[in-house]
C-alpha positions in Angstrom: 1.4 12.0 15.7 -0.4 14.2 13.2 -3.1 16.6 14.2 -6.5 15.1 13.5 -8.8 16.8 11.0 -12.1 17.7 12.3 -15.0 15.4 11.3 -16.8 18.6 10.1 -14.2 18.8 7.3 -15.1 15.4 6.0 -18.1 15.0 3.7 -20.3 12.4 5.2 -22.2 11.9 2.0 -19.3 10.4 0.1 -20.0 7.0 -1.3 -17.0 4.9 -0.2 -15.1 3.2 -3.0 -12.9 0.3 -1.8 -9.2 0.4 -2.6 -7.8 -2.6 -4.4 -5.2 -4.2 -2.1 -3.0 -6.1 -4.5 -0.7 -8.8 -3.1 1.8 -10.6 -5.4 1.7 -14.4 -4.7 4.8 -16.6 -4.8 5.7 -20.3 -4.8 6.5 -21.4 -1.3 4.9 -18.4 0.3 1.7 -18.7 2.4 -0.4 -15.6 2.7 -3.1 -14.8 5.2 -5.0 -11.6 4.4 -7.8 -9.4 5.8 -9.3 -6.3 4.2 -11.2 -4.0 6.5 -14.8 -2.7 5.7 -16.3 0.7 6.5 -17.8 -0.8 9.7 -14.3 -1.3 11.2 -13.5 1.1 13.9 -10.2 2.3 12.3 -11.3 2.0 8.7 -10.2 5.6 7.9 -6.7 4.5 8.8 -6.2 0.8 8.1 -6.8 -0.6 4.6 -5.7 -4.2 5.1 -3.2 -6.5 6.9 -1.6 -9.6 5.7 1.1 -12.1 6.8 3.4 -13.8 4.3 5.3 -16.9 5.5 8.1 -18.6 3.8 7.3 -22.3 4.2 10.4 -23.6 2.5 14.1 -24.0 3.4 15.2 -21.4 0.8 15.2 -17.6 1.0 12.3 -16.3 -1.2 11.3 -12.9 -2.5 8.1 -11.2 -1.7 7.2 -8.2 -3.8 5.6 -4.9 -2.8 4.1 -3.0 -5.8 3.6 0.8 -6.2 0.7 2.3 -4.2 -0.4 5.3 -2.2 -0.7 3.4 1.0 1.9 3.8 3.8 3.2 0.4 4.8 4.3 -1.1 8.2 6.6 -4.1 7.9 7.2 -6.3 11.0 9.7 -9.2 10.5 8.9 -12.4 12.5 11.3 -15.2 12.8 14.9 -15.2 11.7 17.2 -12.3 12.4 17.3 -11.0 16.0 18.5 -7.6 14.9 15.7 -7.2 12.4 13.5 -4.2 13.2 10.1 -3.1 12.0 10.1 -0.6 9.1 7.8 2.1 7.8 7.5 3.7 4.5 5.2 6.1 2.6 4.0 5.9 -1.0 5.8 3.5 -3.3 6.4 4.5 -6.9 8.5 1.4 -7.9 8.4 -2.3 -7.1 10.4 -3.4 -4.1 11.2 -6.9 -2.7 11.7 -8.4 0.7 14.0 -11.5 0.8 12.3 -13.7 3.4 14.6 -16.3 5.1 13.5 -19.9 5.5 10.7 -20.5 8.0 10.3 -16.8 8.6 7.4 -14.4 8.1 6.6 -10.7 7.6 3.5 -9.0 9.1 2.3 -6.3 6.7 -0.1 -3.5 7.6 -1.1 -1.0 4.9 -2.6 2.3 5.9 -5.2 3.8 3.6 -4.0 6.0 0.7 -3.2 9.4 2.1 -3.5 8.5 5.8 0.2 8.0 6.5 0.4 11.4 8.1 -1.4 10.0 11.1 2.0 8.4 12.0 4.6 10.6 10.3 2.8 14.0 10.3 4.1 16.5 7.8 7.2 14.3 7.2 5.1 11.7 5.3 6.0 13.1 1.8 9.7 12.6 2.6 9.1 8.9 3.1 8.1 8.2 -0.5 10.1 5.1 -1.6 12.0 5.5 1.7 12.0 2.8 4.5 12.8 4.0 8.0 12.6 2.3 11.4 9.0 2.2 12.6 10.2 3.3 16.0 10.9 6.7 14.6 7.2 7.3 14.6 5.8 4.6 16.9 7.8 4.4 20.1 6.5 1.0 21.1 7.4 -0.6 17.7 10.1 -2.9 19.1 7.7 -4.1 21.9 5.0 -4.7 19.3 7.5 -6.9 17.3 8.4 -8.9 20.4 4.8 -9.5 21.3 4.1 -10.6 17.7 6.9 -13.1 17.8 5.4 -14.8 20.8 1.8 -14.6 19.5 0.3 -18.0 18.6 -1.5 -16.9 15.4 -1.9 -14.3 12.7 -5.2 -13.3 14.2 -3.6 -12.6 17.6 -0.9 -10.5 15.9 -3.6 -8.5 14.1 -5.3 -7.8 17.4 -2.0 -6.6 18.9 -1.6 -4.1 16.0 -5.2 -2.9 16.4 -4.6 -2.4 20.2 -1.7 0.0 19.3 -4.0 2.0 17.0 -6.4 2.3 19.9 -3.6 3.5 22.2 -2.9 6.4 19.8 -6.6 7.3 19.3 -6.7 6.0 15.7 -10.5 6.0 15.8 -10.4 9.8 15.9 -8.5 10.2 12.6 -10.4 11.7 9.7 -8.9 12.4 6.2 -8.9 15.8 4.6 -12.2 16.1 2.7 -10.9 17.1 -0.8 -8.2 14.6 -0.6 -10.5 11.7 0.3 -13.1 12.7 -2.3 -10.4 12.8 -5.0 -9.1 9.4 -4.0 -12.6 7.9 -4.1 -13.1 9.3 -7.6 -9.8 7.8 -8.8 -10.7 4.4 -7.3 -14.1 4.5 -9.0 -12.7 5.3 -12.4 -9.7 2.9 -12.0 -7.4 5.8 -12.5 -8.7 6.5 -16.0 -9.8 10.1 -15.6 -8.5 13.6 -16.4 -7.1 15.5 -13.3 -9.1 18.6 -14.4 -12.3 16.5 -14.1 -11.4 15.4 -10.6 -10.7 19.0 -9.5 -14.0 20.2 -11.0 -16.0 17.5 -9.2 -14.2 18.2 -5.9 -14.5 21.9 -6.3 -10.9 23.1 -6.3 -8.2 23.9 -8.8 -5.8 21.4 -10.3 -2.9 23.2 -8.6 -4.5 22.9 -5.1 -5.3 19.3 -5.7 -1.7 18.6 -6.7 -0.6 20.4 -3.6 -2.7 18.1 -1.4 -1.4 15.0 -3.1 2.2 16.0 -2.8 1.7 16.9 0.9 -0.1 13.6 1.9 1.3 11.2 -0.7 4.5 12.7 -2.0 3.4 12.4 -5.6 1.2 14.3 -8.0 -2.5 13.6 -8.6 -1.7 12.3 -12.1 1.1 10.0 -10.8 -1.3 8.5 -8.2 -4.0 7.9 -10.9 -1.4 6.1 -13.0 -0.5 3.9 -10.1 -4.2 3.0 -9.4 -4.7 2.2 -13.1 -1.7 -0.1 -12.9 -2.9 -1.8 -9.7 -6.2 -2.7 -11.3 -4.7 -4.2 -14.5 -2.0 -6.0 -12.5 -4.6 -7.5 -10.1 -6.4 -9.0 -13.1 -3.2 -10.5 -14.4 -2.3 -12.0 -11.1 -5.7 -13.4 -10.2 -7.2 -14.5 -13.5 -4.1 -15.4 -15.6 -5.8 -13.9 -18.8 -5.0 -15.3 -22.2 -5.0 -11.8 -23.8 -3.0 -9.0 -22.2 -4.2 -6.8 -25.0 -7.7 -7.2 -23.6 -6.5 -6.3 -20.2 -4.9 -3.2 -21.5 -8.1 -2.1 -23.3 -10.3 -2.9 -20.3 -8.2 -0.6 -18.0 -7.9 2.4 -20.3 -4.6 1.8 -22.1 -4.5 2.2 -25.9 -2.9 -1.2 -26.4 -0.5 -3.6 -24.8 2.5 -1.6 -25.7 1.0 1.4 -24.0 0.4 -0.6 -20.9 3.9 -2.0 -20.9 5.3 1.5 -20.9 3.7 2.1 -17.5 4.7 -1.3 -16.3 8.3 -0.6 -17.1 8.0 2.8 -15.5 6.7 1.5 -12.2 7.7 -2.2 -12.1 10.8 -2.2 -14.4 9.4 -5.1 -16.3 6.5 -5.9 -18.8 3.0 -7.0 -18.0 3.9 -10.5 -19.2 6.9 -10.6 -16.8 4.5 -10.2 -13.9 2.9 -13.5 -14.6 6.0 -15.0 -12.9 7.5 -12.1 -10.9 10.0 -14.3 -9.0 11.9 -14.6 -12.3 12.4 -10.9 -12.3 13.7 -10.3 -8.8 16.5 -8.0 -9.9 13.9 -5.6 -11.3 12.8 -4.7 -7.8 14.7 -2.7 -5.2 15.5 -4.8 -2.1 14.2 -3.8 1.3 16.8 -4.6 4.1 14.2 -6.0 6.5 16.0 -9.1 7.8 19.4 -8.4 9.3 
């Protein structure tokens, strides 16, 4: 486990901006989701949890989009050899092929807090999935308990219990890092890095050093990911008639400019994400179910 940062290093006056937990829906997939508020005991660590269940008799894809959160994936159902996985920041779209009548329990740690589990190794886990047991010894036991649990709510409580066993309530993020992330959320990623550094009170170079240490990517890269998340969430939840308007609303020059970033991070266009299941080959597959 990582060493905890003293609470004195965290600026208590920061107005908390919420992350935007984007989930890509899919036909035949049932999703239960909970986002945690600032009143939650482990809110510095846990951003949200959700469970995606394949209700059909066909294998279906579920997509994970780029983001700064570290992700815990726990397979439930088919595949006795399937083991929980853990990864750091994602810079490209990935997919899980979920077998019929199976489910995946997903827990996303807040942007920059993955070091609570992986310590100074977290930057090495960018776009890299490893056994959760490498960092959480009771991972296999947690998976067995979840398989026998009667509901999503019970599985969520089982995960929270593990956080308590490892003193998750004591974790505090690094002040400059947390403040910078809050600014990027508030501006939807549409801000110059020099302006972030000036507001936080540090140099661009030091800020990039922090982001590369805790997220494995630069500050600019993270801001681009957040900008993409906000625009993609609008496309997925509102099915807008005009993608040009979405582009302009989220700080892109035009739709072509937005598409350049979609191709960079998602390997497809914004229009393609209206029906992502038709673009499964654009995403890297995560070997979750054995």
